[in-house]
N, C-alpha and C positions, 0 to 999 in steps of 0.2 A: 705718258704714257698710267702710269702710277699716280701724277696729281692730281690726272684726271677722275680717275679710279678714287680717290680720295676725296674728292670734292662730288663726286655720283653718291657716295656711300652716304656724306656727311646733310648732304641736300638729302638722302632717303631719313635720315635719321630727324630729321629737322620735322617733315613731314606727317611724320609719329608720333614724335612728345605735340604735334600741333596738336592733333586727330585725338591721341590719349587724353588733352587736356580740355579738351570739347568733349568726350566722351565724360569725362568729371562732374566739366559743371555741368550738363545733362542730369545724370541721376544722383543729384545736392540731394540730401534726405531734407525732409520740415527742421530734424533739428541741427541740423550742420547750418542752417542760413540761420535760424533762429537766435543771434550772434548776444542780445541780452536773455533768451530763457525764458522770456513771458510768455510762451504758447502763444505768440502773434510772431506772425512776416511782416514788418513793415515793409514800404516801399523802397524805405534806405535798403535793410537786408536780403530784398529782390533782387534789388541792383546785382548783385553777386553772378547770378543768371542769367543772362541775357533776352530768351526766349520765356521764364518767366516775370521776366520786366516790362519786355512787348506785353506779355497776357494779363496783366496783375490787375488792370481795373473792370477786367469783363470778371475774374474769376472772383473779385470783391464784390459779392453779392449782395448783403447788407451792407453794403456802402458804409463800411466804417473806415473805412483808411487804411485797412489791416490783412492780411489773411488769416485766418484759422484753419487749424491741416486740414479739416473737413473741406474749406475752402481748396484749400491745396492738393486734396486728393483725387479732388476732380479734373484738376489740369494733372497731375499724373496718367 
């Protein structure tokens, strides 16, 4: 019985851990994603956030292959 309780507790903590990681990724700031601090987000930098990566092409309104702070703000 105590093994079952321990197993259920570990499973619950795992779910919370994944939810926390997903929330952290969703709330990523422009600055935290801009790894080279050039003031733009490349597709590679945007790939750190799955949702941003998927939306990248539609957000890149000037089609220069990067996201400016203004383009990123439209996503947030």
